[in-house]
C-alpha positions as CSV (number, residue, x, y, z in Angstrom):
1,X,-21.7,-2.2,13.2
2,X,-19.8,-2.1,9.9
3,X,-18.9,0.9,7.7
4,X,-16.7,1.4,4.7
5,X,-13.7,3.5,5.7
6,X,-11.7,5.1,2.8
7,X,-8.4,6.7,3.9
8,X,-6.8,8.8,1.2
9,X,-3.9,9.9,3.3
10,X,-0.6,8.5,2.0
11,X,-1.1,5.4,0.0
12,X,-4.7,5.2,0.9
13,X,-6.9,2.2,1.5
14,X,-10.5,1.1,1.8
15,X,-11.7,-1.4,4.4
16,X,-14.9,-2.4,6.1
17,X,-14.4,-1.6,9.8
18,X,-16.4,-2.3,12.9
19,X,-17.3,0.7,15.0
20,X,-19.4,1.2,18.1
21,X,-23.1,2.3,17.8
22,X,-23.5,6.1,18.1
23,X,-20.0,6.9,16.8
24,X,-19.7,10.4,15.5
25,X,-17.6,11.5,12.5
26,X,-15.4,13.4,15.0
27,X,-14.6,10.4,17.1
28,X,-13.9,8.2,14.1
29,X,-11.5,10.9,12.8
30,X,-9.8,11.2,16.2
31,X,-9.4,7.3,16.3
32,X,-8.1,6.9,12.8
33,X,-6.2,10.1,12.0
34,X,-5.5,12.0,15.2
35,X,-6.9,14.9,17.1
36,X,-6.6,18.6,16.1
37,X,-5.9,18.2,12.3
38,X,-9.5,18.3,11.0
39,X,-8.9,21.6,9.0
40,X,-6.4,19.7,6.8
41,X,-9.0,17.1,5.6
42,X,-12.1,16.9,3.6
43,X,-14.4,14.4,5.4
44,X,-17.5,13.0,3.6
45,X,-20.1,10.4,4.5
46,X,-21.9,8.8,1.6
47,X,-20.1,11.3,-0.8
48,X,-21.6,14.3,1.1
49,X,-19.8,16.8,3.3
50,X,-21.0,16.4,6.9
51,X,-20.7,18.1,10.3
52,X,-18.4,16.6,12.9
53,X,-21.3,15.6,15.2
54,X,-23.0,13.4,12.6
55,X,-23.7,9.9,14.0
56,X,-22.6,7.1,11.7
57,X,-25.0,4.3,10.8
58,X,-24.6,0.8,9.5
59,X,-23.3,0.7,5.9
60,X,-22.1,4.3,5.8
61,X,-19.2,5.1,3.4
62,X,-16.7,7.5,5.1
63,X,-13.9,9.1,3.1
64,X,-11.1,11.2,4.6
65,X,-9.0,13.1,2.1
66,X,-6.1,15.6,2.9
67,X,-6.6,19.0,1.4
68,X,-2.9,19.9,1.9
69,X,-0.1,17.6,0.8
70,X,3.0,18.1,3.0
71,X,6.2,18.7,1.2
72,X,4.6,19.8,-2.1
73,X,6.1,22.8,-3.7
74,X,3.9,25.8,-4.3
């Protein structure tokens, strides 16, 4: 099935991607960003914050935005 994946990490991009049925937000994050860094990102589905176990459905819009910018001065 197809979803719109918006990655705001680095230069950022938006693409329609194919994923398996019953893919959770957590598994998509692990595939695209990497495991163990969830606390550094705001993850939304269809512009709403979601839990990691939410199952994605056809046509969902997933955005992953870093909450911390590495190298930024405080």
